[in-house]
C-alpha positions as CSV (number, residue, x, y, z in Angstrom):
1,X,0.7,-1.9,-32.0
2,X,-1.1,0.1,-29.3
3,X,-0.6,3.3,-31.1
4,X,-2.3,1.9,-34.2
5,X,-5.2,0.3,-32.5
6,X,-5.6,0.7,-28.7
7,X,-7.4,-2.3,-27.1
8,X,-7.6,-3.5,-23.5
9,X,-6.1,-6.8,-24.6
10,X,-3.0,-5.1,-26.0
11,X,-2.6,-3.1,-22.8
12,X,-3.0,-6.2,-20.7
13,X,-0.4,-8.1,-22.8
14,X,2.0,-5.2,-22.4
15,X,1.3,-5.1,-18.7
16,X,2.1,-8.8,-18.3
17,X,5.3,-8.5,-20.3
18,X,6.6,-5.5,-18.4
19,X,5.2,-6.2,-14.9
20,X,5.8,-9.9,-14.8
21,X,8.2,-11.2,-17.5
22,X,10.6,-8.1,-17.5
23,X,10.1,-7.3,-13.8
24,X,13.9,-7.4,-13.3
25,X,14.2,-4.2,-15.5
26,X,14.1,-1.0,-13.5
27,X,10.6,0.5,-13.3
28,X,9.1,-2.3,-15.4
29,X,6.5,-2.8,-12.7
30,X,5.3,0.8,-13.0
31,X,5.0,0.4,-16.8
32,X,3.1,-2.8,-16.2
33,X,0.8,-1.2,-13.8
34,X,0.1,1.7,-16.1
35,X,-0.9,-0.6,-18.9
36,X,-2.9,-2.8,-16.6
37,X,-4.8,0.2,-15.4
38,X,-5.5,1.3,-19.0
39,X,-6.8,-2.2,-19.8
40,X,-9.1,-2.0,-16.7
41,X,-10.3,1.4,-17.7
42,X,-11.0,0.2,-21.3
43,X,-12.8,-3.0,-20.2
44,X,-14.2,-2.0,-16.8
45,X,-16.5,-5.0,-16.6
46,X,-13.7,-7.5,-17.0
47,X,-13.1,-8.8,-13.4
48,X,-10.1,-10.9,-14.5
49,X,-8.2,-7.7,-15.3
50,X,-9.1,-6.3,-11.9
51,X,-8.0,-9.5,-10.2
52,X,-4.7,-9.4,-12.2
53,X,-4.0,-5.8,-11.0
54,X,-4.0,-7.0,-7.4
55,X,-0.6,-8.6,-8.2
56,X,0.9,-5.1,-8.3
57,X,-0.1,-4.6,-4.6
58,X,1.4,-7.9,-3.5
59,X,4.8,-7.7,-5.0
60,X,7.7,-6.2,-2.9
61,X,7.7,-3.0,-5.0
62,X,4.0,-2.6,-4.2
63,X,3.3,-0.1,-7.0
64,X,-0.5,-0.4,-6.6
65,X,-1.5,1.4,-3.4
66,X,-3.7,-0.2,-0.8
67,X,-6.7,2.1,-1.4
68,X,-7.0,1.3,-5.1
69,X,-6.2,-2.4,-4.5
70,X,-9.1,-2.6,-2.0
71,X,-11.4,-1.1,-4.6
72,X,-10.3,-3.7,-7.2
73,X,-10.6,-6.5,-4.6
74,X,-14.1,-5.5,-3.6
75,X,-15.1,-5.5,-7.3
76,X,-13.6,-8.9,-7.8
77,X,-15.2,-10.4,-4.7
78,X,-18.6,-9.2,-5.8
79,X,-18.3,-11.4,-8.9
80,X,-16.0,-14.1,-7.7
81,X,-16.2,-14.6,-3.9
82,X,-13.6,-17.4,-4.1
83,X,-10.8,-15.2,-5.5
84,X,-7.7,-15.8,-3.3
85,X,-6.0,-12.6,-4.5
86,X,-9.0,-10.5,-3.5
87,X,-9.4,-12.2,-0.2
88,X,-5.7,-11.6,0.6
89,X,-6.1,-7.9,-0.3
90,X,-9.2,-7.5,1.8
91,X,-7.5,-9.3,4.7
92,X,-4.8,-6.6,4.7
93,X,-7.6,-4.0,5.0
94,X,-9.0,-5.8,8.1
95,X,-5.5,-6.4,9.6
96,X,-3.2,-3.6,8.2
97,X,-0.2,-4.8,10.2
98,X,0.1,-8.1,8.5
């Protein structure tokens, strides 16, 4: 489907399937992150995608590095100051040992 018509929504759906639903499969989180990043790139104004991507920084595999997670969190906080995911990410920036 993505090869026929690439959209941010198809990338987001693929990201959720791979990164969340099939996370028990080896490297599925990496595939999920890739598609999530493609979705964010295609729909850069969609803060919900940016907030979703923070998930990949909070899972044990931590496939989204802190630097990029902080950028996404700052973008989310600017539009949604009540975002718990963004607050948690930014708290790690303030207190990196936690």
